N, C-alpha and C positions, 0 to 999 in steps of 0.2 A: 644579281639581276640578270634575267635572260637577255639575249641579244635583241629579241623582238621587242620586249618591254622597253629596253634602252633606246632602240630606234624610234619607237612610237613617242617616247618622251622628248626626244630631240626634234622630231618632225613637228611636234606641237608646242615647242618652246618659242614663245613670242620674242624672247631676248636674244636668240641666236642670230648672229649677223648673216645677211643674205649670202655671202660667199660660202659660209659654213653650212648653211641650210641647203644650199644647192648641192654640195657634195653628199650630205645626208640623204637628200631626196634621190640622187643617182644611185647611191648604195642601197636604197630600199628595193631595187629591182630584185634582189635575192629573196625578198619576202612578198613580192607583189601578187601572190595568190591569197594572202591573208586579207580578209575583208577590212580590218581596221587599218592596214597600211594603205590599201587602195583608197579608202575614205580620206585618210590624211593627205595622200598625194592629190587627190581631187581637190581638196580644200586649198592646196598650194597653187593650183592653177589660177586662182584669183589673187595671188600675191602681187603687190605693187612692183616688185622687182622682176624684170624680164628673165634674169638668170635663174631665179628661183622657179619661175614658171617652166623654163626650159629643163631644169633639173628634175622637176616633177614629171614632165613628159618622159624624160629618159628613164625615170624610175618605174614608169608604167610599161616599159618595153616588156613584152612577154606576158603581161597581165591578160586575164580573160577580158575580151572586149564586150562587156555587157552593154546594154542600152545606155545606161548611166554613164559609163566611161566613154563610149562612142560619142554621146551627145556632148560631153564636156570637151573632149579633144576636137571634135568637129567645130565647136564654137571658136576655139582658139585658131584652128586652121583657117577659118573664114574671116576672123575679125580682130585678131590680136594686133596691137599697135607695132609689135616687134616682127620684122621680117624673119629673124632667126627662129623665133617661137613658132610663127606660122609654118616655116619649113619643116621643123622637127615634128610638129603636129601632123602635117600632111604625110611625111615619111612614116610616121607611126600608123596612120590609117591605111596607107598603101601597103606597108609590110604586113600588117594584120589581115588586110583583105586577100593578099596573096597567100598567106598562111591558111586562112579559112577555105580558099578555093582548093588548096592542096590536100586538105583533110578529107 
């Protein structure tokens, strides 16, 4: 099984405990230009566990900031119940904005 297929299976596994899912989401950063991985990470931004939402944001580091991604991250930055998630979301948006200006 390829690493990408294995990663996607783990990201979509509803039985994976939040702590494990968080690490898988963070590791997904190495594949974050794959549309299926980005979609899986975006779906985790709605997870009930704040650590999973934070892990999904970290997995999106370096991903292309499409309208869909920016919209989802902005929503967390503005209204997530967790201060840590809001901070990571804002950092991701700021870092990507700086990167976009530098290009």
